[in-house]
C-alpha positions in Angstrom: 6.6 15.4 -9.7 8.1 15.5 -6.2 10.7 12.8 -5.5 11.9 12.3 -9.1 15.4 13.2 -10.0 19.0 11.9 -10.1 19.4 8.8 -7.9 15.7 8.1 -7.6 14.3 4.9 -9.1 10.6 3.7 -8.9 9.9 0.1 -9.8 8.5 -3.3 -8.8 10.8 -5.3 -6.5 11.9 -8.7 -7.5 11.1 -11.6 -5.2 14.8 -11.7 -4.2 14.4 -8.1 -3.1 11.5 -8.7 -0.7 13.9 -8.9 2.3 14.7 -5.3 1.6 11.1 -4.4 2.1 10.9 -6.5 5.3 13.9 -4.7 6.7 12.2 -1.3 5.9 8.9 -2.6 7.4 10.7 -3.2 10.8 9.8 0.5 11.2 6.2 -0.2 10.2 4.6 -2.8 12.5 7.1 -5.5 11.5 5.2 -6.6 8.3 6.5 -9.6 6.4 6.2 -10.5 2.8 4.5 -13.9 3.3 1.8 -14.2 0.7 2.4 -15.9 -2.7 0.2 -13.4 -4.5 1.9 -10.2 -3.6 3.8 -7.6 -5.5 5.8 -4.9 -3.9 6.6 -1.5 -5.5 9.3 0.6 -4.2 11.2 3.9 -4.5 14.9 3.7 -4.2 17.1 6.7 -3.4 20.7 6.0 -4.4 20.1 2.3 -4.2 18.4 2.4 -0.8 14.8 1.3 -0.5 13.0 4.4 0.8 9.3 3.7 0.4 7.0 0.8 -0.5 3.4 -0.1 -1.5 2.3 -3.7 -1.6 -0.5 -5.3 -3.7 -1.7 -8.6 -2.5 -4.1 -10.9 -4.4 -6.5 -12.5 -2.1 -9.0 -15.2 -3.2 -11.7 -12.5 -3.5 -9.9 -9.3 -4.3 -6.8 -7.1 -4.5 -5.6 -5.3 -1.4 -3.0 -2.5 -1.1 -1.1 -2.1 2.1 2.3 -1.5 3.5 2.4 2.0 2.0 5.3 3.3 4.0 8.3 5.7 3.8 11.2 5.4 6.1 11.5 8.2 8.6 14.7 9.4 7.0 13.1 9.8 3.5 9.8 11.4 4.5 8.6 14.6 2.9 10.0 13.7 -0.6 6.8 12.3 -2.2 8.1 8.8 -2.2 4.9 7.2 -0.8 3.0 8.9 -3.6 5.4 7.5 -6.2 5.2 4.0 -4.8 1.3 4.0 -4.7 1.2 5.4 -8.3 3.6 2.6 -9.5 1.3 0.0 -7.8 -1.8 1.6 -9.5 -0.1 1.7 -12.8 0.6 -2.0 -12.6 -2.5 -3.3 -10.7 -5.1 -0.7 -11.2 -7.0 -2.4 -14.0 -8.8 -4.3 -11.2 -10.6 -3.0 -8.2 -8.3 -2.4 -5.2 -9.3 -2.3 -1.5 -7.4 -0.7 1.3 -7.7 -0.1 5.1 -6.7 3.6 5.3 -5.8 5.3 8.5 -8.3 8.1 9.1 -5.7 10.8 8.6 -4.7 9.4 5.2 -8.2 9.3 3.6 -7.6 12.5 1.7 -4.2 11.2 0.4 -5.8 8.1 -1.0 -8.7 10.1 -2.5 -6.2 11.7 -4.8 -5.7 8.3 -6.4 -9.5 7.7 -6.8 -10.1 5.7 -3.6 -13.4 6.3 -1.9 -14.6 5.3 1.6 -16.9 2.3 1.7 -18.8 0.5 4.5 -16.8 -2.3 6.2 -19.3 -4.9 4.9 -18.4 -4.0 1.3 -14.9 -5.3 1.7 -14.2 -8.8 0.4 -14.4 -11.3 3.2 -10.6 -12.2 3.2 -9.6 -8.6 3.3 -12.1 -7.6 5.9 -11.0 -10.5 8.1 -7.5 -9.0 8.4 -9.1 -6.4 10.7 -11.3 -8.7 12.8 -9.6 -7.4 15.9 -11.6 -4.1 15.3 -14.9 -6.1 16.0 -16.8 -4.1 13.4 -15.6 -0.8 14.7 -12.9 0.1 12.2 -13.2 3.9 12.9 -12.4 3.0 16.6 -9.3 1.3 15.3 -8.4 4.5 13.3 -9.2 2.6 10.1 -11.4 3.5 7.1 -12.1 0.9 4.4 -11.7 2.3 0.9 -11.8 1.1 -2.7 -10.7 2.2 -6.1 -12.6 0.9 -9.1 -10.5 -0.7 -11.8 -9.7 1.1 -15.1 -10.4 -1.7 -17.6 
């Protein structure tokens, strides 16, 4: 698989490593790791965090977000590796995402399918209230992946 090789490590971050993800996310809308029910999966190249995928447990469902590769590590398949690590660890349950329109085909390769906005769990849907029910106008498509229990 692309991205695997000497110096590449794919794994879940420890809580103490969450600041590494926050530093990486400065390139990605300044996301913070601020939810107690979150797990972050990363790809390290020679000890440097290159890509992430975050799984957050909300009261009414699991959400994947913060799928991001640093500009300097793009094109190596690291986002795919991070998402796969997340699915391997969390995929027994249904997972919801807000995909950008351009990435729908990427997420479909993991079994995600587009769904109507109203099918999102309330707490996950509310994260995009600024779209006022027009997620496509915000370049967002709700998607879900059924669990593999």
